[in-house]
C-alpha positions as CSV (number, residue, x, y, z in Angstrom):
1,M,-43.6,-8.9,12.0
2,A,-43.5,-12.1,13.9
3,A,-41.8,-13.9,11.0
4,E,-39.1,-11.2,10.9
5,T,-38.5,-11.6,14.7
6,V,-38.2,-15.4,14.4
7,S,-35.7,-15.0,11.5
8,L,-33.6,-12.5,13.4
9,D,-33.6,-14.7,16.6
10,A,-32.6,-17.7,14.5
11,L,-29.8,-15.7,13.0
12,Q,-28.5,-14.6,16.5
13,A,-28.8,-18.2,17.7
14,R,-26.8,-19.5,14.8
15,R,-24.1,-16.9,15.4
16,K,-23.9,-17.9,19.1
17,S,-23.6,-21.6,18.2
18,V,-20.9,-21.0,15.7
19,R,-18.9,-18.9,18.2
20,T,-19.2,-21.4,21.0
21,M,-17.9,-24.3,18.9
22,G,-14.3,-23.3,18.7
23,A,-11.7,-20.6,18.9
24,L,-14.1,-18.0,17.4
25,A,-15.6,-17.8,20.9
26,Y,-12.6,-15.7,22.0
27,L,-12.9,-13.2,19.2
28,P,-14.5,-9.8,19.8
29,D,-18.3,-9.6,19.4
30,R,-19.5,-7.6,16.4
31,P,-22.9,-6.1,15.6
32,L,-25.1,-7.0,12.6
33,I,-24.8,-4.2,10.0
34,D,-27.1,-3.1,7.2
35,I,-25.6,-0.7,4.6
36,E,-27.9,1.7,2.8
37,F,-26.9,4.3,0.3
38,S,-29.0,6.9,-1.6
39,D,-28.3,9.2,-4.5
40,L,-24.6,8.2,-4.6
41,S,-22.6,9.9,-7.3
42,Y,-18.9,9.7,-8.1
43,T,-16.9,11.8,-10.5
44,I,-13.2,11.8,-11.4
45,P,-11.1,14.5,-13.0
46,S,-10.6,14.2,-16.8
47,G,-7.9,16.3,-18.3
48,I,-7.0,19.5,-16.5
49,R,-10.5,20.9,-15.8
50,G,-12.9,18.3,-17.2
51,K,-14.8,15.7,-15.1
52,K,-16.1,12.2,-15.9
53,I,-19.2,10.8,-14.1
54,I,-18.8,7.2,-13.0
55,L,-21.8,6.8,-10.7
56,R,-25.1,8.6,-11.3
57,S,-27.3,9.0,-8.2
58,V,-27.5,5.3,-7.4
59,S,-29.3,3.9,-4.3
60,G,-29.5,0.5,-2.7
61,L,-29.5,-1.6,0.5
62,F,-27.1,-4.4,1.4
63,R,-28.3,-6.5,4.4
64,A,-26.5,-8.4,7.1
65,A,-26.4,-12.1,6.8
66,Q,-26.6,-11.9,3.0
67,L,-24.0,-12.5,0.3
68,T,-24.4,-9.6,-2.2
69,A,-22.9,-9.5,-5.7
70,I,-22.4,-6.3,-7.7
71,L,-22.5,-7.2,-11.4
72,G,-22.2,-5.1,-14.5
73,P,-20.4,-4.7,-17.8
74,S,-16.8,-3.6,-17.9
75,G,-16.6,0.1,-17.1
76,A,-20.1,0.2,-15.6
77,G,-18.9,1.4,-12.2
78,K,-19.2,-1.8,-10.1
79,S,-15.6,-1.6,-8.6
80,T,-16.1,2.2,-8.1
81,L,-19.3,1.5,-6.2
82,L,-17.5,-1.1,-4.0
83,N,-14.6,1.4,-3.4
84,V,-17.0,4.2,-2.3
85,L,-19.0,2.0,0.0
86,A,-15.9,0.6,1.6
87,G,-14.5,4.1,2.0
88,Y,-11.5,3.4,-0.1
89,K,-12.5,6.3,-2.4
90,S,-14.5,9.0,-0.8
91,A,-13.0,12.4,-1.9
92,E,-15.0,12.7,-5.2
93,A,-18.2,10.9,-3.9
94,S,-21.5,12.6,-3.0
95,G,-24.7,11.3,-1.6
96,G,-25.7,9.5,1.6
97,I,-24.5,6.2,3.1
98,S,-26.2,4.9,6.3
99,I,-25.2,2.2,8.7
100,N,-28.2,0.6,10.4
101,G,-30.2,3.8,9.7
102,R,-27.5,6.3,10.9
103,P,-25.2,8.4,8.6
104,R,-21.9,6.6,8.2
105,D,-19.0,7.9,10.2
106,L,-16.1,6.7,7.9
107,R,-13.5,6.6,10.7
108,Q,-15.8,4.3,12.8
109,F,-16.9,2.2,9.8
110,R,-13.4,1.4,8.7
111,K,-12.8,-0.2,12.1
112,L,-15.8,-2.5,11.5
113,S,-15.2,-3.4,7.8
114,R,-12.5,-5.0,5.8
115,Y,-11.7,-4.6,2.1
116,I,-10.0,-7.5,0.2
117,M,-8.7,-6.2,-3.1
118,Q,-8.7,-8.0,-6.4
119,E,-4.9,-8.7,-6.4
120,D,-3.9,-11.0,-3.6
121,L,-0.9,-9.1,-2.3
122,L,0.9,-11.1,0.4
123,Q,4.2,-11.0,2.2
124,P,6.2,-13.3,-0.2
125,H,8.7,-14.7,2.3
126,L,6.4,-15.7,5.1
127,S,4.7,-19.0,5.6
128,V,0.9,-19.1,5.9
129,R,1.0,-19.6,9.6
130,E,3.5,-16.9,10.2
131,A,1.4,-14.4,8.2
132,M,-1.6,-15.4,10.2
133,T,0.2,-15.1,13.5
134,I,1.5,-11.6,12.7
135,S,-2.0,-10.6,11.7
136,A,-3.3,-11.9,15.0
137,N,-0.7,-10.1,17.0
138,L,-1.4,-6.8,15.2
139,K,-5.2,-7.0,15.3
140,L,-5.8,-8.7,18.7
141,G,-3.0,-7.0,20.6
142,H,-3.0,-7.9,24.3
143,S,-6.7,-8.8,24.4
144,L,-5.9,-12.5,24.0
145,S,-3.0,-14.6,25.3
146,A,-0.5,-16.1,22.8
147,E,-2.2,-19.5,23.2
148,R,-5.7,-18.1,22.5
149,K,-4.3,-16.3,19.4
150,R,-2.8,-19.6,18.3
151,Q,-6.2,-21.3,18.7
152,V,-7.9,-18.5,16.7
153,V,-5.3,-18.9,13.9
154,E,-5.6,-22.7,13.8
155,H,-9.4,-22.5,13.8
156,I,-9.5,-20.0,10.9
157,L,-7.0,-22.0,8.9
158,D,-9.0,-25.2,9.4
159,N,-12.3,-23.5,8.4
160,L,-10.7,-22.1,5.2
161,R,-9.0,-25.4,4.4
162,L,-5.5,-24.0,4.7
163,L,-4.1,-26.2,7.4
164,G,-2.4,-28.4,4.9
165,A,-0.5,-25.4,3.5
166,S,0.2,-23.7,6.8
167,D,3.9,-24.1,6.5
168,T,4.1,-23.2,2.8
169,C,5.6,-19.9,1.8
170,T,2.9,-17.6,0.5
171,S,4.7,-17.1,-2.8
172,R,4.2,-20.8,-3.6
173,L,0.5,-20.9,-2.9
174,S,-2.1,-21.6,-5.7
175,G,-4.5,-18.9,-6.8
176,G,-7.3,-20.3,-4.7
177,E,-5.1,-20.7,-1.6
178,R,-3.9,-17.1,-2.0
179,K,-7.5,-15.9,-2.1
180,R,-8.5,-17.9,0.9
181,L,-5.4,-16.6,2.8
182,S,-6.3,-13.0,1.9
183,I,-9.7,-13.6,3.5
184,A,-8.3,-15.5,6.5
185,L,-6.0,-12.6,7.3
186,E,-8.9,-10.2,7.6
187,L,-11.1,-12.7,9.6
188,V,-8.7,-12.6,12.6
189,N,-10.6,-10.0,14.5
190,N,-14.1,-11.0,13.2
191,P,-15.1,-8.0,11.1
192,P,-18.9,-7.7,10.6
193,V,-18.5,-6.3,7.0
194,I,-16.4,-7.7,4.3
195,F,-15.9,-6.1,0.8
196,L,-14.2,-8.1,-2.0
197,D,-13.2,-6.8,-5.4
198,E,-13.7,-9.6,-8.0
199,P,-12.6,-12.5,-5.7
200,T,-13.0,-15.1,-8.5
201,T,-10.7,-13.4,-11.0
202,G,-7.9,-15.7,-12.1
203,L,-9.5,-18.8,-10.5
204,D,-10.8,-21.9,-12.2
205,D,-14.4,-23.0,-11.9
206,L,-13.8,-25.3,-8.9
207,S,-11.7,-22.7,-7.0
208,S,-14.3,-20.0,-7.8
209,S,-17.1,-22.2,-6.5
210,Q,-15.1,-22.9,-3.3
211,C,-14.4,-19.2,-2.8
212,I,-18.1,-18.2,-3.2
213,S,-19.2,-21.1,-0.9
214,L,-16.8,-19.8,1.7
215,L,-18.2,-16.2,1.4
216,K,-21.7,-17.5,1.7
217,S,-20.9,-19.4,4.9
218,L,-19.3,-16.2,6.3
219,A,-22.4,-14.3,5.4
220,E,-24.7,-16.9,7.1
221,E,-22.8,-16.3,10.3
222,G,-24.2,-12.7,10.4
223,R,-21.7,-10.8,8.4
224,T,-22.5,-8.4,5.6
225,V,-20.5,-9.7,2.6
226,V,-20.4,-7.6,-0.6
227,C,-18.3,-8.5,-3.7
228,S,-18.1,-7.3,-7.3
229,V,-18.1,-10.3,-9.7
230,H,-17.3,-10.4,-13.4
231,T,-19.6,-12.8,-15.4
232,P,-20.2,-15.5,-12.8
233,S,-21.3,-19.0,-14.0
234,A,-24.9,-20.1,-13.5
235,R,-23.9,-22.2,-10.5
236,L,-22.1,-19.3,-8.8
237,F,-24.9,-16.9,-9.6
238,A,-27.4,-19.1,-7.8
239,M,-25.3,-18.9,-4.6
240,F,-25.8,-15.1,-4.2
241,D,-28.6,-14.0,-1.8
242,H,-28.8,-10.5,-3.3
243,V,-27.7,-9.1,-6.7
244,Y,-27.1,-5.5,-7.6
245,I,-26.5,-4.7,-11.3
246,V,-25.0,-1.5,-12.6
247,A,-24.8,-0.2,-16.2
248,A,-23.4,3.1,-17.3
249,G,-23.2,4.2,-13.6
250,Q,-26.8,3.5,-12.8
251,C,-28.7,0.6,-11.1
252,V,-30.6,-1.5,-13.5
253,F,-31.7,-4.3,-11.1
254,Q,-31.6,-5.0,-7.3
255,G,-33.0,-8.1,-5.7
256,P,-32.7,-11.9,-5.5
257,G,-31.1,-13.4,-8.6
258,G,-34.1,-15.6,-9.3
259,R,-36.2,-12.5,-10.2
260,I,-33.9,-11.4,-13.0
261,V,-35.6,-13.4,-15.8
262,P,-39.2,-12.2,-15.1
263,F,-37.8,-8.7,-14.6
264,L,-36.2,-8.7,-18.0
265,A,-39.4,-10.0,-19.5
266,S,-41.3,-7.1,-18.0
267,V,-39.1,-4.6,-19.9
268,G,-39.5,-6.5,-23.2
269,V,-36.5,-8.8,-23.2
270,D,-36.9,-12.6,-22.9
271,C,-34.0,-14.7,-21.7
272,P,-33.5,-17.9,-23.7
273,L,-33.8,-21.1,-21.7
274,H,-30.3,-22.2,-22.3
275,Y,-28.8,-18.8,-21.3
276,N,-27.0,-18.0,-18.0
277,P,-29.2,-15.2,-16.5
278,A,-26.1,-13.4,-15.3
279,D,-24.5,-13.4,-18.8
280,F,-27.8,-12.4,-20.4
281,V,-28.5,-9.4,-18.1
282,I,-25.0,-8.1,-18.6
283,E,-25.4,-8.4,-22.4
284,V,-28.8,-6.5,-22.1
285,S,-27.1,-3.9,-19.9
286,S,-24.4,-3.5,-22.5
287,G,-27.0,-2.7,-25.2
288,E,-26.6,-5.8,-27.3
289,Y,-30.4,-6.2,-27.6
290,G,-31.3,-2.6,-27.9
291,D,-31.4,0.3,-25.5
292,H,-33.3,-1.0,-22.5
293,T,-31.2,0.7,-19.8
294,E,-33.5,3.6,-19.1
295,K,-36.5,1.3,-18.7
296,M,-34.6,-1.0,-16.3
297,V,-33.4,2.0,-14.3
298,A,-36.9,3.4,-14.1
299,A,-38.3,0.0,-13.1
300,V,-36.1,-0.1,-10.0
301,D,-36.0,3.7,-9.5
302,N,-32.2,3.6,-9.9
303,G,-31.9,1.2,-6.9
304,R,-34.4,2.9,-4.6
305,C,-36.6,-0.1,-4.8
306,Y,-35.0,-2.8,-2.7
307,S,-36.9,-5.6,-4.5
308,W,-38.5,-5.2,-7.9
309,K,-42.2,-4.6,-7.4
310,G,-43.4,-6.4,-10.5
311,I,-42.9,-9.8,-8.8
312,A,-44.6,-11.2,-5.7
313,P,-42.4,-10.6,-2.7
314,S,-40.4,-13.4,-1.2
315,P,-40.6,-14.3,2.5
316,P,-39.7,-11.2,4.5
317,E,-36.0,-10.7,5.3
318,P,-34.9,-10.2,8.9
319,E,-34.8,-6.5,9.4
320,L,-32.5,-4.7,11.8
321,P,-33.9,-1.7,13.6
322,S,-32.1,1.6,13.1
323,C,-29.6,2.7,15.7
324,S,-32.1,5.0,17.2
325,A,-33.3,1.8,19.0
326,D,-31.4,0.8,22.1
327,I,-31.2,-2.9,21.3
328,V,-30.9,-4.8,18.0
329,S,-33.1,-7.7,19.3
330,E,-33.8,-9.5,22.5
331,G,-30.9,-11.6,23.4
332,S,-28.5,-9.9,21.1
333,E,-24.9,-9.5,22.4
334,T,-24.4,-6.1,21.0
335,S,-26.8,-3.1,21.1
336,C,-27.0,-0.5,18.4
337,S,-25.9,2.1,21.0
338,E,-22.9,0.0,21.6
339,L,-22.1,-0.1,17.8
340,M,-20.6,3.4,18.0
341,D,-18.9,2.7,21.3
342,I,-17.1,-0.3,19.9
343,S,-15.6,1.9,17.2
344,N,-14.8,4.8,19.5
345,K,-13.1,2.7,22.1
346,T,-11.0,0.7,19.6
347,Y,-10.3,3.3,16.9
348,N,-6.8,3.7,18.2
349,F,-6.0,0.1,17.1
350,D,-6.1,-3.1,19.2
351,S,-2.3,-3.1,19.6
352,S,-0.2,-0.2,20.8
353,T,2.0,1.8,18.5
354,W,5.1,0.3,20.2
355,M,3.8,-3.2,19.7
356,Q,3.0,-2.5,16.1
357,F,6.5,-1.1,15.6
358,R,8.1,-4.2,17.1
359,I,6.0,-6.7,15.1
360,L,6.7,-4.8,11.9
361,V,10.4,-4.5,12.5
362,Y,10.5,-8.3,13.0
363,R,8.5,-8.9,9.9
364,M,10.5,-6.6,7.7
365,M,13.9,-7.9,8.9
366,L,12.6,-11.5,8.5
367,Q,11.5,-10.7,4.9
368,T,14.9,-9.2,4.2
369,W,16.9,-12.1,5.6
370,R,14.8,-14.7,3.7
371,N,15.1,-12.8,0.4
372,S,18.3,-14.6,-0.6
373,S,18.3,-13.5,-4.2
374,Y,18.2,-9.8,-3.1
375,L,20.9,-10.3,-0.5
376,I,23.2,-12.2,-3.0
377,M,22.7,-9.6,-5.7
378,K,23.5,-6.7,-3.3
379,V,26.6,-8.4,-1.9
380,V,27.9,-9.3,-5.4
381,L,27.3,-5.7,-6.5
382,Y,29.3,-4.3,-3.6
383,L,32.1,-6.8,-4.3
384,F,32.2,-5.9,-8.0
385,I,32.3,-2.2,-7.2
386,T,35.0,-2.7,-4.6
387,F,37.1,-4.6,-7.2
388,M,36.6,-1.9,-9.9
389,V,37.4,1.0,-7.5
390,T,40.5,-0.8,-6.2
391,I,42.0,-1.4,-9.6
392,M,41.2,2.1,-10.8
393,F,42.5,4.0,-7.7
394,W,45.1,1.6,-6.4
395,R,47.4,3.3,-3.8
396,M,46.6,6.8,-5.0
397,G,45.5,8.2,-1.6
398,N,49.0,9.4,-0.5
399,D,50.6,9.9,-3.9
400,G,51.2,13.6,-4.4
401,S,51.3,13.1,-8.2
402,K,47.8,11.5,-8.3
403,T,45.9,13.9,-6.1
404,L,43.4,14.8,-8.8
405,F,42.9,11.1,-9.5
406,N,42.2,10.5,-5.9
407,F,39.7,13.4,-6.0
408,G,38.0,11.3,-8.6
409,F,37.8,8.4,-6.0
410,I,36.0,10.8,-3.7
411,Y,33.5,11.7,-6.4
412,T,33.1,8.0,-7.2
413,C,32.2,7.2,-3.6
414,I,29.5,9.8,-3.8
415,I,28.0,8.2,-7.0
416,V,28.1,4.8,-5.4
417,F,26.2,6.0,-2.3
418,L,23.8,7.9,-4.5
419,Y,22.7,5.0,-6.8
420,I,23.2,1.8,-4.8
421,P,20.8,2.7,-2.0
422,M,18.3,4.5,-4.3
423,L,17.8,2.1,-7.2
424,P,16.4,-0.9,-5.3
425,V,13.9,1.3,-3.5
426,L,12.7,2.8,-6.8
427,L,12.2,-0.8,-8.1
428,N,10.6,-2.5,-5.1
429,F,8.8,0.1,-3.0
430,P,6.0,1.0,-5.6
431,V,4.9,-2.7,-5.3
432,E,5.2,-2.7,-1.5
433,V,3.0,0.4,-1.4
434,Q,0.1,-1.6,-2.8
435,L,0.4,-4.1,0.1
436,L,0.7,-1.2,2.5
437,K,-2.5,0.3,1.2
438,R,-4.4,-2.8,1.9
439,E,-3.1,-3.4,5.4
440,Y,-3.2,0.3,6.3
441,F,-6.8,0.7,5.0
442,N,-7.9,-2.4,6.9
443,R,-6.3,-0.9,10.0
444,W,-3.6,-3.4,10.7
445,Y,-1.3,-0.7,12.0
446,S,-0.7,3.0,12.0
447,L,1.4,4.8,9.5
448,N,3.7,6.1,12.2
449,A,4.5,2.5,13.3
450,Y,5.1,1.5,9.7
451,F,7.3,4.5,8.9
452,F,9.6,4.1,11.9
453,A,9.8,0.3,11.5
454,L,10.8,0.7,7.8
455,T,13.4,3.3,8.8
456,L,15.0,1.1,11.4
457,S,14.7,-2.2,9.6
458,R,16.6,-0.9,6.5
459,L,19.5,0.6,8.5
460,P,21.5,-2.6,9.6
461,L,22.0,-4.0,6.1
462,E,22.8,-0.6,4.5
463,L,25.2,0.3,7.3
464,F,26.9,-3.1,7.3
465,L,27.4,-3.3,3.5
466,G,28.4,0.4,3.3
467,T,30.9,0.2,6.1
468,T,32.4,-3.0,4.7
469,Y,32.8,-1.5,1.3
470,L,34.4,1.7,2.6
471,A,36.8,-0.3,4.9
472,C,38.1,-2.2,1.9
473,V,38.4,0.6,-0.6
474,Y,39.8,3.0,2.0
475,I,42.7,0.7,2.6
476,T,43.3,-0.5,-1.0
477,T,43.3,3.0,-2.4
478,G,46.0,4.1,0.1
479,Q,44.0,6.8,2.0
480,P,45.6,8.2,5.2
481,L,45.3,5.7,8.1
482,E,44.0,8.1,10.6
483,I,41.0,7.1,12.7
484,S,39.5,10.7,12.7
485,R,39.7,11.0,8.9
486,Y,38.3,7.6,8.3
487,A,35.4,8.3,10.8
488,Q,34.6,11.5,9.0
489,F,34.8,9.9,5.6
490,L,32.6,7.0,6.7
491,T,30.1,9.3,8.3
492,I,29.7,11.5,5.2
493,C,29.3,8.5,2.9
494,L,26.8,6.7,5.1
495,L,24.7,9.9,5.4
496,T,24.8,10.3,1.7
497,G,23.5,6.7,1.3
498,V,20.6,7.1,3.7
499,S,19.7,10.4,2.2
500,S,19.7,8.9,-1.3
501,E,17.6,6.1,0.0
502,S,15.1,8.5,1.5
503,L,14.9,10.5,-1.7
504,G,14.1,7.2,-3.5
505,Y,11.3,6.5,-1.0
506,A,9.9,10.0,-1.5
507,I,9.8,9.4,-5.3
508,S,8.5,5.9,-5.3
509,S,5.8,6.6,-2.6
510,T,3.8,8.5,-5.2
511,L,4.8,7.1,-8.6
512,G,4.8,3.6,-10.2
513,I,7.8,1.5,-11.1
514,V,8.4,2.8,-14.6
515,N,8.0,6.5,-13.7
516,S,10.1,6.0,-10.5
517,I,13.0,4.3,-12.4
518,F,12.9,7.2,-14.9
519,L,12.6,10.1,-12.5
520,G,15.1,8.9,-9.9
521,P,18.3,8.6,-12.1
522,T,17.1,11.6,-14.1
523,L,16.9,13.8,-11.0
524,A,20.3,12.5,-9.9
525,V,22.0,14.1,-12.9
526,P,21.5,17.8,-12.0
527,L,22.3,16.9,-8.4
528,M,25.7,15.6,-9.5
529,L,26.3,18.5,-11.8
530,L,25.5,21.1,-9.2
531,A,27.7,19.2,-6.7
532,A,30.8,19.6,-9.0
533,Y,29.8,23.0,-10.6
534,G,32.5,25.6,-10.4
535,L,35.4,23.3,-9.4
536,G,38.7,24.7,-10.6
537,G,37.3,28.0,-11.7
538,G,37.1,29.7,-8.4
539,S,34.0,31.0,-6.6
540,A,34.3,34.4,-8.3
541,T,33.5,32.8,-11.7
542,I,30.2,31.2,-10.5
543,P,27.1,33.2,-11.4
544,M,25.2,34.5,-8.4
545,Y,21.9,32.8,-9.5
546,I,23.7,29.4,-9.6
547,K,25.1,29.5,-6.1
548,P,21.7,28.9,-4.3
549,F,21.0,25.9,-6.5
550,M,24.5,24.5,-5.8
551,Y,23.6,24.2,-2.1
552,M,20.2,22.8,-2.8
553,S,22.1,19.6,-3.9
554,Y,22.9,17.5,-0.9
555,L,25.7,15.9,-3.0
556,R,27.5,19.3,-2.7
557,Y,27.7,18.9,1.0
558,S,28.9,15.3,0.5
559,L,31.7,16.4,-1.8
560,E,32.8,19.2,0.5
561,G,32.7,17.0,3.5
562,L,34.7,14.1,1.9
563,T,37.2,16.5,0.5
564,I,37.8,18.2,3.9
565,A,38.0,14.8,5.6
566,M,40.7,13.7,3.2
567,Y,42.7,17.0,2.6
568,G,41.6,19.4,5.4
569,N,42.5,19.6,9.0
570,D,46.2,20.5,8.3
571,R,47.1,17.3,6.6
572,A,50.8,16.8,6.1
573,P,52.2,17.1,2.5
574,M,51.9,13.9,0.5
575,A,54.8,11.9,-0.9
576,C,56.0,12.8,-4.4
577,P,57.4,9.8,-6.3
578,P,61.1,10.0,-7.3
579,Q,60.2,9.7,-11.0
580,E,58.1,12.8,-10.8
581,A,60.0,16.1,-11.2
582,Y,57.2,18.2,-9.7
583,C,54.0,17.4,-7.8
584,H,51.7,20.5,-7.9
585,F,49.1,19.0,-5.6
586,R,51.6,17.6,-3.1
587,H,50.3,20.0,-0.5
588,P,46.6,19.2,0.4
589,K,45.8,22.9,0.7
590,T,46.6,23.4,-2.9
591,L,43.7,21.1,-3.9
592,L,41.3,22.9,-1.6
593,V,42.2,26.3,-3.1
594,E,41.9,25.0,-6.7
595,T,38.5,23.5,-6.0
596,S,37.3,26.6,-4.1
597,M,36.9,24.5,-0.9
598,E,39.4,26.3,1.2
599,K,36.6,27.8,3.3
600,A,34.6,24.6,3.5
601,N,33.8,23.2,6.9
602,F,33.2,19.5,7.7
603,W,30.7,20.2,10.4
604,V,28.6,22.4,8.1
605,S,28.6,19.6,5.6
606,L,27.6,17.1,8.2
607,V,24.7,19.3,9.5
608,G,23.6,20.0,5.9
609,L,23.4,16.2,5.1
610,V,21.5,15.6,8.3
611,G,19.1,18.4,7.3
612,F,18.6,16.9,3.9
613,Y,18.0,13.5,5.4
614,V,15.3,14.9,7.6
615,V,13.7,16.8,4.7
616,F,13.7,13.7,2.5
617,R,12.2,11.5,5.2
618,T,9.6,14.1,6.0
619,L,8.7,14.5,2.4
620,F,8.5,10.7,2.1
621,Y,6.1,10.6,5.1
622,V,3.9,13.4,3.8
623,L,3.6,11.9,0.3
624,L,3.0,8.5,1.7
625,R,0.2,9.7,4.0
626,R,-1.3,11.5,1.1
627,R,-1.1,8.4,-1.1
628,L,-2.9,6.3,1.6
629,S,-5.5,8.9,2.3
630,S,-9.0,8.5,0.8
631,R,-9.4,12.2,1.0
632,K,-6.6,14.0,-0.8
633,S,-5.3,17.2,0.7
634,F,-3.2,20.0,-0.7
635,P,-5.2,21.2,-3.7
636,A,-2.2,22.7,-5.4
637,L,-0.3,19.4,-5.2
638,N,-3.4,17.7,-6.6
639,M,-3.4,19.9,-9.6
640,V,0.3,19.3,-10.2
641,G,-0.3,15.5,-9.8
642,Q,-3.2,15.5,-12.2
643,F,-1.1,17.4,-14.8
644,V,1.7,14.9,-14.4
645,K,-0.6,11.9,-14.8
646,T,-2.3,13.4,-17.8
647,Y,0.6,14.7,-19.8
648,L,3.9,13.5,-18.4
649,T,3.7,10.0,-17.1
650,L,5.3,7.2,-19.1
651,A,3.1,4.4,-17.8
652,P,0.2,4.0,-15.4
653,R,1.0,3.7,-11.7
654,V,1.4,0.1,-10.6
């Protein structure tokens, strides 16, 4: 026991020395954390009613101050195990997970842990220093001054060898730099637990070695670092303090990597001298040398044995008392009883919702402004549409002989404000959701702050381009130059645009790019048909069962609102050209009667569009919250979603 105390005291002393040498001294103190799990199982739906077992009652212990690697063949369940331990997937999991001897409270644990996913998703139009500064402002809030935050950022960038690239745009970083930046962003508030999903994927041998060396140094400072790794080299394998190997959803080995060779010999498999033990144990787990899986699982009792008992034990590891004790160790800065207090006091984020909102609005608008290709494409698109609409409907607005053509202009405006705001969202937001999932899961900000920041940051560009487009085409097509009519026309068009954008967000919040691009335009077709259904035939000819569906299309309200804005409110008769003998639609009321809109009301249309905007935004919020939740709600919606994924999707969700 004395040896254990000395080891633990040495670890605490090393942590203090590291923290007093630089900017890390200003970061919040965190406890040492051991993660233990027992009889952990995980199943996923397969088909409509079937289930597939991914993890089969595995157990294990991951200690603080150790770099732990989860290895296994493809499909063995290593990423699933990492996801369950991190809390990223918890709905279908069963079994027990303990933190320092106490059952894990997922809400509290998420505050103390960070999950770095396999794909390095970064804000593409920010520099490295800007990304780190925003992360520091979100995670540290008002606890540190701006100067202290700057020191923390510089210290972390220096430690992770990113100072030389601090002014480089993240989209131009190399693979190793992107991985180190992903880690740096999560180190800002000194998390005691770090999960990484295959951090060496896509890196060359040198970058992989640098990445693992970095993780080992982070673990030596007292953090619990757990990562899944796919076939590490012998040099990388030797860097891990603890190895956990899974095969077919079961644990086949747990312990120091140096014990793997004698362990395999004990089950009747000898590793050749020239073989990498990591490669060989994965090949054995895959069944290439016969079926030894059951013997390996039995030898470690499916992970219940922390170290394989067939080999003499190594020097004792520093053990952390369970949280039933009052103090972790003498001289420790954080007691076990304080472990829960830290989470409870800070669960509501280190920065306020208002501060998160302001930072996110700044980041989103900066991203939009720097995305020059997107801005140019959007401006060129509006200019092209303005040109086409102008030459098709030139000076028709006050021409009594071309009233029906001008009605086509109104319908064209609806189509423009249906597709132009919606399509970019369907294409871009499914990718942004992946970045949102990482930042939201790692508790950078609340969903409310993100939702309102996204709503506000998108408005200026859409309103500016939409207003500019309408000002041009309204004049060139010869519409009545009355402020009230133009204001009504502009209001209806802009409301149609933001409603279409909100519908696009609702679709893309739960589907991938391919399915979003398919479903969005497909759904728009019946909306356009219902908006124009029954025109010219009179309301008496419309079947009763169709009428409710007509007003379930928000484009119907747009069409009625624009038509009333142009031809209602006692508009004077339009001019009939001398070359025309008779202008049937010279009187605006004639068009309203022919299109069955004589009883339409502008304010009803306005309220209807506002209502649909609120409905679409609410639907977007609910679906996005469900997408980000580790525990899915709404069982009926889950069944529908499973049916769509199984039988109707065109491609996997991105």
